[in-house]
N, C-alpha and C positions, 0 to 999 in steps of 0.2 A: 727208297729200296736199298738194301745192301745183302751182299752175300752172308749166309749163315753157315755153321758148321753143324752137321748132324751125323748120327751113327746109323748106318744102313742095317736094318734088322729085318728078317723075313716076318711079315705080318700074316698070321694064318690067311600155281600150274596156270600153265598157259591153256586158254581155250583153243580147241582145235580150229583152225581156220582153213582157208583154201590151200591145199597141198600142192606142190610141184612135183610132176612125175620124176621118178628116180632113173638116172642114167647109169646103167651098170655095163662094165666092160666084161662081167661074169654071164656066161650062158646058163648057169645053174639057177634053180628054183626052189625056194623052201616052202613046202606046203604043210601048215600046221593049223591047230585050231584058232589060233589069233588071227590067221588070215581070213577067217571066215566072220570076223567081228562085223556086226551090222552097223549102220549109221547110227542107229538109236543107241546101240551100246556105246559107241565112240562119244556120243553127246552126253551119255550118262557119266562116263568116265571123265569127260571134260568139267563137267558140273561138280563132280566129286573133288577134282584137282583144285578148282577154284575154291571149293568150300573148305580146303586146307587153310586159306587166309583167316586168320583169327582176329581178335579185337586189336585195336590200334595199328591195323594194316600190316601186322607181320605175319609171315608164314610160320607155322607151328606144326610140328608132328608130321612131317613128310617121310614116306619111306623111300630110300635110295638104294638102288641096287648097282653094283660095280663089277664089271666083268673085265679082267686082266688078261690080256692074251699070253702073257709071259712074266714071270718074276725071278729068272734064273741069273740076273746079275745084279750088282750093287745099285745101279741107277733105279731099276724097277722095284727093288727091295725098298729103296729110299722113298720112292714115289709112295708105295703102300703104306709105310710107317707114317710118313706125313699125312696122308688121307686119314689114317686111323686117329691120329692126334686131333686133328681138326673136326673130324666126325665125332669124336667124344666131347669136344668143347660144344659143337652145335647141339648134341643131345642134350647137355647139361643145361644149356640155355633155352631148350625147348623148341629149336627149329627143325630138328630130326627126330623122329621116334624110332627109327629102325635103319641100320646100315648093314648091308650084306656084300660080302666080298666073295667072287667066284672066280676060280683059276682056270684058264683054258688051255695052258701048257702047250701054246703054239699050234693048236688045232682049231681050225676055223668051224668045223662041224659042231665041236664042244661050245664054241663061243655063241654060235647061232643058237643052239639048245639053251644056253644060260639066258640069252635075251628073251626067248620065247617063255621061259620059266618065269621070269621077272614080269612079263606081260600078263600071263594067266594068274599070277600071285598078286596082281593089282598094285605093283609099285607105282609110286607117283612120278618119278623120273629114274632113268638108266643112264649111267655113265659106262662108256666103252672106250678102253684102249685098244684099238683094233688090230686083228692079226692079219687083216686084208683090207685093202681100200676098195674092194669091189665084192667080195664074196659075202659080206654082212648086209648087203643093201636091202634085200627082201626082208630080212628079219628087222631092221631098222625103221623100214616102211611100216611093218605091222605094227610096231609100237607107236609110230606116229599117228597111224590110221586109228588106232584105239584111244587117242588123245593123251598118249604118255610121252612127254618130250624125252629126247635122247641128246646126251652131250658126248661127243667124241674127244679124246684127249690123246696128246703126245704123238701117236703115229697117225697119219692122215695128211690132209683131210680125205675123207671117203668120197667115192664117186656118186654121190647122192644128194638131192635137195628137197627139203621140206621145211614149212614153216616152223615146225616142232623139233627141227634138227639144228643143234648148236655145235660147232666145231672150233676146238681150241688145239692149235697147232703151233710147230716151230717153223721159221725158215731154215730148215736144215742145209739147204743148198748155200746159203750166205754164211753159215757158220764154218763149213769146211772151206769154203772159198777164202774167207779171211784167215784161217789158219794156214791154208796152203800157200797163200801170197806172202805171209810173213817167214814161213820156212824157206820158200824159194828166195827171198830177199836175203836171209841169213847165209844160204848157200851160195851167194853171189851170182845167182841167176843162171847157174848151170851145175849139172852133176846129176847123179843116180839117186831116185827117190823110191822109198817102199810106201805103199799104201795099205793100211790096214782097213779091212771093210768090216761090215757086220755080218747079217744073215743073208745068204744068197737068196735072191728071188723076192726079197721084200722091198716094197715101196721106200721105205726109210733109208735102206741101204743104197738104193739107186739115186735118191735125192741127195744124201751126201756125196756119192760118188760123182755126181754132176757138178757139184761145187768144186770138187778138185779139178776136173776137167776144165771148168770156166776158168779157173786161176791160172791152170797152166797155158792157156792161150797167150797169155802175156809173157811166158817164159819158154820159148821153144827149144832152149838148150838144156832143160830139166827133163829127164827121161824117168817114167816110171819102169822100174826094173822087176818090180814084183807086186802082185795084188794077192793079199792074203785074207781069207775069211775067217774071222774069230769069234763070230757070234757075240762079239762085244764082251767077251770074257778073257781074263788074264791067261788062264791055264792054257787055253787053245792057242793064244797069240804066242806064248812063249815056245810051246811045242813046235808050231809051224816056223816060227822064226829060227829056232836052233835047227831045223832041218834045211831052211833055204840059205841062212846067210853064208855057210861055207861055200856056196856056189856062186856068190856075188862078190864083186869087188868095189872098194872105194864108195861105199854108200855114204851120202852126205846129208840125207834127211829122211824124215819119217812122218807122215800125217796119219791121224787116226780119227775115228768117229766116236771112241769113248770106251773105257772100261779096260783097256789094255796097254796104255802108255807105259806103266812102270815095268810091265812084263817085257815090253821092248828094250828098255834101258837095260835089264838084266840079261836078256838075250844079246845085245851088242857087247856087253862086257864079257859074257861067257865066251863069245866068239873071238875074243882077243882085242877088241877095240879098246884103245887107252883114252885117258883124260884128253889128249891132244887130238885124236882122231874120232872120239864120239860125235855121231851125227846131230843134226838138230832135229830133236825128237818133240814134236807138238805134244802138249798136255791135254789131260782129260778131266781135270777138277776133282780127280779122286785123291784121297789122302796119301795114298802110296806115292804117287807121283810128286805131289806138291811138298811132301817132306823130304823126298829125295832131291828135288830141285833146290829147297832152302837149305839143306843140311849136308848133303853129299855130292852134288854136282860139282864139277870143276868150278874153280873161282871164275866168276864173271860169265858163266854159262847163259846163253842167251836163247830163250824160246818164249812161246806163249800157250796158255791153256785156256780151253774152252769147252763148254759142254751144254746140252740141252738142260732145262730147269726142271729137275724132279719134282719141284713144288707145284707143277702144273695140276696134279691131281687133286691136291688139298685146294687149290684155287677153284676147281670146278665144282667143290662141294659148296662154296659161297655163291658161286653162279647159280647152281641148282636151286638153292633157296630163293634167290631173286627171281628166277624164271617162275617157279611155283607160286610166288608172291605177286605175279603180274607185272613185274618190273620190266621196262623195255631192255632188251639184251640183243645185241646184233647177232647174226647167225655164224659169222666168221670171225674168230678172234686169234690174232697172231701173237704169241709170246715170246718175249726176247729170251735169248740164252744168255748164260753167264760167263764173263771172261775175267781171267787173272793174268796179270802181267808182272813184270819185275817189280813194279812199284808198289803193288798191292798183295805181292806174295806173303809178306812177313804177318798178314792178318790171318794167315790159314796154316801156321805151323802147329804142330801138335795134333793134327787129325789122326784118327785111327786108319788104318790101311783101307778099308772098305766106306769111309765116311765121304760123302759127296758134298762139296760146296753148292749151296742153292741160293736162290733168290726168293726172299719172302715177301709178300705184298700185303698191305692192311686191306680190309674189307672196303674202305672209303677208297683206296687207290685202285682195287679192282674195279669198282664201279666206274670210277672216273676215267681210267686209263685202258681197261680191257673190255667192259661191257658196252662201252660207247664208241668203239674204234670206227 
Protein backbone atom coordinates (compact mmCIF):
# COMPACT_ATOMS: atom_id res chain seq x y z
CA UNK A 1 0.00 0.00 0.00
CA UNK A 2 1.13 3.56 -0.59
CA UNK A 3 -0.37 6.98 -0.36
CA UNK A 4 -1.50 8.32 -3.71
CA UNK A 5 -2.20 11.87 -4.91
CA UNK A 6 -5.63 12.67 -6.30
CA UNK A 7 -7.59 15.76 -7.32
CA UNK A 8 -10.83 16.18 -5.41
CA UNK A 9 -13.70 16.98 -7.73
CA UNK A 10 -17.45 16.97 -7.08
CA UNK A 11 -18.98 13.91 -8.77
CA UNK A 12 -22.57 14.59 -9.62
CA UNK A 13 -25.38 -11.77 -3.34
CA UNK A 14 -25.50 -12.99 -0.29
CA UNK A 15 -28.46 -15.25 0.46
CA UNK A 16 -30.59 -13.92 3.30
CA UNK A 17 -29.94 -15.90 6.49
CA UNK A 18 -30.97 -15.46 10.09
CA UNK A 19 -30.96 -11.76 10.90
CA UNK A 20 -30.01 -10.24 14.24
CA UNK A 21 -32.39 -7.66 15.68
CA UNK A 22 -31.41 -4.03 15.23
CA UNK A 23 -30.56 -2.15 18.43
CA UNK A 24 -31.35 1.49 17.84
CA UNK A 25 -30.90 4.47 20.12
CA UNK A 26 -33.45 6.29 17.97
CA UNK A 27 -37.08 6.18 18.97
CA UNK A 28 -38.25 6.99 15.44
CA UNK A 29 -39.78 4.54 13.02
CA UNK A 30 -39.83 4.55 9.24
CA UNK A 31 -42.91 2.91 7.73
CA UNK A 32 -42.58 2.22 4.01
CA UNK A 33 -43.67 -0.22 1.34
CA UNK A 34 -40.33 -1.96 1.80
CA UNK A 35 -41.23 -2.66 5.42
CA UNK A 36 -44.13 -4.81 4.17
CA UNK A 37 -41.88 -7.11 2.19
CA UNK A 38 -42.98 -10.70 2.75
CA UNK A 39 -40.71 -13.60 3.52
CA UNK A 40 -41.46 -14.99 0.08
CA UNK A 41 -40.39 -11.74 -1.56
CA UNK A 42 -37.19 -11.71 0.47
CA UNK A 43 -36.41 -15.26 -0.67
CA UNK A 44 -37.08 -14.26 -4.27
CA UNK A 45 -34.73 -11.29 -3.99
CA UNK A 46 -32.05 -13.45 -2.39
CA UNK A 47 -32.35 -15.92 -5.25
CA UNK A 48 -32.05 -13.10 -7.78
CA UNK A 49 -28.95 -11.79 -6.00
CA UNK A 50 -27.39 -15.24 -6.06
CA UNK A 51 -28.26 -15.53 -9.75
CA UNK A 52 -26.00 -12.53 -10.38
CA UNK A 53 -23.07 -14.94 -10.17
CA UNK A 54 -22.14 -15.73 -13.75
CA UNK A 55 -19.95 -18.37 -15.34
CA UNK A 56 -16.52 -18.96 -13.86
CA UNK A 57 -17.90 -17.94 -10.46
CA UNK A 58 -17.51 -14.21 -11.06
CA UNK A 59 -20.22 -11.72 -10.14
CA UNK A 60 -21.47 -9.87 -13.20
CA UNK A 61 -23.81 -7.01 -13.75
CA UNK A 62 -24.83 -6.04 -10.22
CA UNK A 63 -26.77 -2.85 -9.56
CA UNK A 64 -25.11 -0.73 -6.87
CA UNK A 65 -26.74 2.25 -5.17
CA UNK A 66 -24.69 4.69 -3.09
CA UNK A 67 -26.25 7.28 -0.78
CA UNK A 68 -23.81 9.87 0.53
CA UNK A 69 -24.85 11.87 3.57
CA UNK A 70 -22.64 14.84 2.62
CA UNK A 71 -20.25 15.90 -0.12
CA UNK A 72 -19.50 19.48 0.88
CA UNK A 73 -15.77 19.13 1.61
CA UNK A 74 -12.67 17.94 -0.21
CA UNK A 75 -12.60 14.61 1.63
CA UNK A 76 -16.10 13.57 0.55
CA UNK A 77 -15.54 14.88 -2.95
CA UNK A 78 -12.41 12.74 -3.22
CA UNK A 79 -14.36 9.77 -1.89
CA UNK A 80 -17.03 10.22 -4.57
CA UNK A 81 -14.55 10.78 -7.37
CA UNK A 82 -12.56 7.65 -6.56
CA UNK A 83 -15.76 5.61 -6.27
CA UNK A 84 -16.78 6.74 -9.74
CA UNK A 85 -13.37 5.80 -11.17
CA UNK A 86 -13.56 2.31 -9.68
CA UNK A 87 -17.24 1.92 -10.61
CA UNK A 88 -16.42 2.75 -14.23
CA UNK A 89 -13.64 0.17 -14.19
CA UNK A 90 -15.87 -2.51 -12.69
CA UNK A 91 -18.59 -1.66 -15.22
CA UNK A 92 -16.09 -2.00 -18.06
CA UNK A 93 -15.04 -5.36 -16.66
CA UNK A 94 -18.67 -6.50 -16.40
CA UNK A 95 -18.91 -6.69 -12.62
CA UNK A 96 -21.31 -3.76 -12.28
CA UNK A 97 -24.19 -2.98 -14.63
CA UNK A 98 -25.47 0.15 -12.89
CA UNK A 99 -24.01 2.54 -10.32
CA UNK A 100 -26.18 5.32 -8.90
CA UNK A 101 -25.14 8.10 -6.50
CA UNK A 102 -27.69 9.92 -4.34
CA UNK A 103 -26.83 12.98 -2.22
CA UNK A 104 -28.57 13.38 1.15
CA UNK A 105 -27.14 16.82 2.03
CA UNK A 106 -26.86 16.02 5.75
CA UNK A 107 -30.57 15.17 6.02
CA UNK A 108 -31.37 11.79 7.58
CA UNK A 109 -34.97 11.78 6.26
CA UNK A 110 -33.64 12.23 2.74
CA UNK A 111 -31.13 9.43 3.21
CA UNK A 112 -33.81 7.10 4.55
CA UNK A 113 -35.91 7.83 1.47
CA UNK A 114 -32.92 7.14 -0.79
CA UNK A 115 -32.31 3.75 0.83
CA UNK A 116 -36.00 2.91 0.43
CA UNK A 117 -35.89 3.94 -3.23
CA UNK A 118 -32.95 1.61 -3.84
CA UNK A 119 -34.95 -1.19 -2.21
CA UNK A 120 -38.08 -0.68 -4.30
CA UNK A 121 -36.00 -0.30 -7.49
CA UNK A 122 -34.41 -3.70 -6.90
CA UNK A 123 -30.78 -2.77 -6.43
CA UNK A 124 -28.54 -5.72 -5.65
CA UNK A 125 -26.54 -3.96 -2.95
CA UNK A 126 -26.67 -0.56 -1.21
CA UNK A 127 -23.67 1.44 0.03
CA UNK A 128 -24.37 4.07 2.70
CA UNK A 129 -22.14 6.83 4.03
CA UNK A 130 -24.47 7.44 6.97
CA UNK A 131 -25.70 10.75 8.30
CA UNK A 132 -26.55 9.09 11.62
CA UNK A 133 -25.49 5.98 13.51
CA UNK A 134 -29.06 5.30 14.66
CA UNK A 135 -31.68 7.08 12.56
CA UNK A 136 -31.09 4.90 9.49
CA UNK A 137 -31.48 1.60 11.32
CA UNK A 138 -35.03 0.83 10.22
CA UNK A 139 -34.28 1.55 6.57
CA UNK A 140 -31.10 -0.55 6.70
CA UNK A 141 -33.00 -3.44 8.25
CA UNK A 142 -35.71 -3.15 5.58
CA UNK A 143 -33.04 -3.66 2.93
CA UNK A 144 -31.54 -6.61 4.76
CA UNK A 145 -34.99 -8.15 5.33
CA UNK A 146 -35.56 -7.86 1.58
CA UNK A 147 -32.36 -9.82 0.93
CA UNK A 148 -30.35 -6.76 -0.14
CA UNK A 149 -26.90 -6.43 1.46
CA UNK A 150 -25.95 -3.03 2.86
CA UNK A 151 -22.41 -1.67 3.27
CA UNK A 152 -21.83 1.33 5.52
CA UNK A 153 -18.66 3.31 4.87
CA UNK A 154 -16.65 6.12 6.41
CA UNK A 155 -18.96 7.33 9.20
CA UNK A 156 -20.14 4.72 11.63
CA UNK A 157 -20.46 2.00 12.57
CA UNK A 158 -24.23 2.26 12.81
CA UNK A 159 -26.05 0.83 15.84
CA UNK A 160 -27.45 -2.09 13.94
CA UNK A 161 -26.61 -5.74 13.38
CA UNK A 162 -27.69 -8.07 10.59
CA UNK A 163 -26.08 -10.86 8.60
CA UNK A 164 -26.42 -8.77 5.44
CA UNK A 165 -25.02 -5.59 7.01
CA UNK A 166 -21.32 -4.95 6.40
CA UNK A 167 -19.59 -2.01 8.07
CA UNK A 168 -16.36 -0.36 6.92
CA UNK A 169 -15.13 2.30 9.30
CA UNK A 170 -12.10 4.07 10.75
CA UNK A 171 -10.74 4.03 14.26
CA UNK A 172 -11.34 7.78 14.48
CA UNK A 173 -10.44 8.00 18.13
CA UNK A 174 -7.04 6.44 17.48
CA UNK A 175 -6.24 8.95 14.74
CA UNK A 176 -6.81 12.10 16.77
CA UNK A 177 -5.22 10.47 19.80
CA UNK A 178 -2.01 9.94 17.81
CA UNK A 179 -2.08 13.49 16.42
CA UNK A 180 -2.76 15.05 19.80
CA UNK A 181 -0.03 13.09 21.53
CA UNK A 182 2.45 14.24 18.90
CA UNK A 183 1.39 17.88 19.21
CA UNK A 184 1.57 17.75 23.00
CA UNK A 185 5.07 16.31 22.85
CA UNK A 186 6.20 19.09 20.51
CA UNK A 187 4.61 21.62 22.91
CA UNK A 188 6.86 20.28 25.66
CA UNK A 189 3.91 18.78 27.51
CA UNK A 190 2.30 22.06 28.55
CA UNK A 191 0.55 25.11 27.16
CA UNK A 192 -2.63 26.23 25.41
CA UNK A 193 -4.21 24.08 22.71
CA UNK A 194 -7.01 24.75 20.21
CA UNK A 195 -9.19 21.89 19.02
CA UNK A 196 -10.86 22.19 15.63
CA UNK A 197 -13.91 19.95 15.58
CA UNK A 198 -16.24 18.84 12.79
CA UNK A 199 -20.02 19.03 12.71
CA UNK A 200 -21.70 19.40 16.11
CA UNK A 201 -23.87 16.47 17.16
CA UNK A 202 -22.39 13.90 14.79
CA UNK A 203 -20.96 10.61 15.99
CA UNK A 204 -17.84 11.10 13.88
CA UNK A 205 -17.04 14.42 15.55
CA UNK A 206 -17.55 12.87 18.97
CA UNK A 207 -15.25 9.95 18.13
CA UNK A 208 -12.49 12.32 17.03
CA UNK A 209 -13.03 14.46 20.14
CA UNK A 210 -12.76 11.43 22.42
CA UNK A 211 -9.36 10.71 20.89
CA UNK A 212 -8.18 14.21 21.82
CA UNK A 213 -9.43 13.78 25.38
CA UNK A 214 -7.80 10.37 25.68
CA UNK A 215 -4.43 11.82 24.64
CA UNK A 216 -4.71 14.73 27.05
CA UNK A 217 -5.01 12.36 30.00
CA UNK A 218 -1.24 11.96 29.67
CA UNK A 219 -0.67 15.73 29.52
CA UNK A 220 -2.46 17.43 32.41
CA UNK A 221 -0.57 20.66 31.79
CA UNK A 222 -1.97 21.03 28.26
CA UNK A 223 -5.21 23.01 28.29
CA UNK A 224 -7.82 23.26 25.55
CA UNK A 225 -8.57 26.98 25.42
CA UNK A 226 -11.01 26.84 22.50
CA UNK A 227 -13.12 24.24 20.71
CA UNK A 228 -14.26 25.39 17.27
CA UNK A 229 -16.76 23.59 15.04
CA UNK A 230 -15.74 23.96 11.39
CA UNK A 231 -17.85 21.31 9.59
CA UNK A 232 -14.47 20.10 8.31
CA UNK A 233 -14.26 23.10 5.97
CA UNK A 234 -11.50 25.68 5.55
CA UNK A 235 -13.71 28.73 5.13
CA UNK A 236 -15.55 28.24 8.39
CA UNK A 237 -12.36 27.37 10.25
CA UNK A 238 -10.61 30.55 9.16
CA UNK A 239 -13.61 32.74 9.96
CA UNK A 240 -13.99 31.28 13.44
CA UNK A 241 -10.28 31.38 14.18
CA UNK A 242 -10.01 34.98 13.01
CA UNK A 243 -12.67 35.79 15.56
CA UNK A 244 -11.29 33.86 18.52
CA UNK A 245 -7.50 34.24 18.21
CA UNK A 246 -7.42 37.90 19.33
CA UNK A 247 -9.01 36.77 22.62
CA UNK A 248 -6.39 34.09 23.33
CA UNK A 249 -2.76 34.33 24.29
CA UNK A 250 0.24 32.09 23.78
CA UNK A 251 -1.44 29.27 21.85
CA UNK A 252 1.18 26.56 21.39
CA UNK A 253 -0.72 23.87 19.49
CA UNK A 254 -3.72 23.01 17.37
CA UNK A 255 -5.30 19.68 16.51
CA UNK A 256 -7.81 19.07 13.74
CA UNK A 257 -10.10 16.36 12.43
CA UNK A 258 -9.45 17.34 8.80
CA UNK A 259 -10.20 19.81 6.05
CA UNK A 260 -9.06 22.96 7.83
CA UNK A 261 -5.37 22.72 8.75
CA UNK A 262 -4.06 25.23 6.20
CA UNK A 263 -6.86 27.62 7.12
CA UNK A 264 -5.52 27.45 10.67
CA UNK A 265 -2.04 28.37 9.41
CA UNK A 266 -3.43 31.40 7.61
CA UNK A 267 -5.45 32.48 10.63
CA UNK A 268 -2.43 32.37 12.95
CA UNK A 269 -0.30 34.33 10.52
CA UNK A 270 -3.07 36.90 10.11
CA UNK A 271 -3.29 37.19 13.90
CA UNK A 272 0.35 38.23 14.09
CA UNK A 273 2.07 34.95 14.95
CA UNK A 274 5.57 34.85 13.50
CA UNK A 275 7.74 32.01 12.29
CA UNK A 276 9.22 31.78 15.78
CA UNK A 277 5.88 31.74 17.58
CA UNK A 278 3.74 29.71 15.16
CA UNK A 279 2.08 26.85 17.10
CA UNK A 280 2.42 23.18 16.30
CA UNK A 281 -0.45 22.71 13.85
CA UNK A 282 -1.44 19.13 13.12
CA UNK A 283 -1.95 18.45 9.40
CA UNK A 284 -4.86 16.86 7.57
CA UNK A 285 -3.29 15.36 4.40
CA UNK A 286 -4.79 18.10 2.20
CA UNK A 287 -2.58 19.49 -0.53
CA UNK A 288 -2.87 23.04 0.80
CA UNK A 289 -1.33 22.09 4.13
CA UNK A 290 1.24 19.62 2.79
CA UNK A 291 2.50 22.17 0.24
CA UNK A 292 2.77 24.86 2.91
CA UNK A 293 4.64 22.51 5.21
CA UNK A 294 7.06 21.49 2.46
CA UNK A 295 7.65 24.91 0.89
CA UNK A 296 6.66 27.77 3.19
CA UNK A 297 6.79 26.61 6.81
CA UNK A 298 9.66 27.83 9.01
CA UNK A 299 12.80 25.80 8.48
CA UNK A 300 12.71 22.69 10.64
CA UNK A 301 9.00 23.10 11.44
CA UNK A 302 7.87 19.88 13.10
CA UNK A 303 4.40 18.44 12.84
CA UNK A 304 2.47 15.35 11.78
CA UNK A 305 -0.35 15.00 9.23
CA UNK A 306 -3.08 12.36 9.26
CA UNK A 307 -6.51 11.78 7.77
CA UNK A 308 -9.14 9.16 7.23
CA UNK A 309 -8.70 7.38 3.91
CA UNK A 310 -11.16 8.70 1.29
CA UNK A 311 -10.52 5.61 -0.83
CA UNK A 312 -12.79 3.68 1.55
CA UNK A 313 -15.73 4.24 -0.80
CA UNK A 314 -13.87 2.82 -3.79
CA UNK A 315 -12.79 -0.09 -1.61
CA UNK A 316 -16.43 -0.79 -0.75
CA UNK A 317 -17.26 -1.36 -4.43
CA UNK A 318 -14.77 -4.22 -4.61
CA UNK A 319 -16.23 -5.57 -1.37
CA UNK A 320 -19.73 -5.25 -2.86
CA UNK A 321 -18.80 -7.43 -5.82
CA UNK A 322 -17.33 -10.07 -3.52
CA UNK A 323 -20.44 -10.07 -1.31
CA UNK A 324 -22.73 -10.51 -4.30
CA UNK A 325 -20.45 -13.25 -5.58
CA UNK A 326 -20.88 -15.19 -2.34
CA UNK A 327 -17.35 -14.62 -1.06
CA UNK A 328 -16.89 -14.79 2.69
CA UNK A 329 -16.66 -11.22 4.01
CA UNK A 330 -16.59 -10.25 7.67
CA UNK A 331 -19.34 -7.92 8.86
CA UNK A 332 -17.04 -5.39 10.56
CA UNK A 333 -13.97 -4.00 8.78
CA UNK A 334 -11.58 -1.46 10.31
CA UNK A 335 -9.81 0.66 7.68
CA UNK A 336 -6.39 2.21 8.48
CA UNK A 337 -5.98 5.97 8.20
CA UNK A 338 -3.11 7.65 6.32
CA UNK A 339 -0.17 9.38 7.97
CA UNK A 340 2.41 11.78 6.53
CA UNK A 341 5.49 12.70 8.56
CA UNK A 342 8.61 14.73 7.84
CA UNK A 343 10.34 11.72 6.29
CA UNK A 344 7.58 11.07 3.74
CA UNK A 345 6.49 14.66 3.11
CA UNK A 346 8.58 15.03 -0.05
CA UNK A 347 6.43 12.39 -1.77
CA UNK A 348 3.42 14.70 -1.70
CA UNK A 349 4.68 18.07 -2.90
CA UNK A 350 2.89 19.64 -5.85
CA UNK A 351 -0.60 18.61 -4.84
CA UNK A 352 -3.49 20.91 -5.67
CA UNK A 353 -5.01 22.73 -2.70
CA UNK A 354 -8.02 20.41 -2.56
CA UNK A 355 -6.11 17.23 -3.32
CA UNK A 356 -6.20 14.61 -0.58
CA UNK A 357 -3.47 12.03 -0.06
CA UNK A 358 -5.10 8.63 0.22
CA UNK A 359 -4.23 4.95 0.49
CA UNK A 360 -5.09 2.73 -2.45
CA UNK A 361 -5.22 -1.06 -2.13
CA UNK A 362 -5.36 -3.78 -4.77
CA UNK A 363 -8.39 -6.07 -4.88
CA UNK A 364 -6.21 -8.94 -3.66
CA UNK A 365 -5.02 -6.86 -0.69
CA UNK A 366 -8.60 -5.87 0.14
CA UNK A 367 -9.59 -9.52 0.16
CA UNK A 368 -6.59 -10.58 2.23
CA UNK A 369 -6.38 -7.70 4.70
CA UNK A 370 -9.86 -6.18 4.96
CA UNK A 371 -12.51 -8.78 4.11
CA UNK A 372 -10.96 -11.42 6.38
CA UNK A 373 -10.21 -9.41 9.54
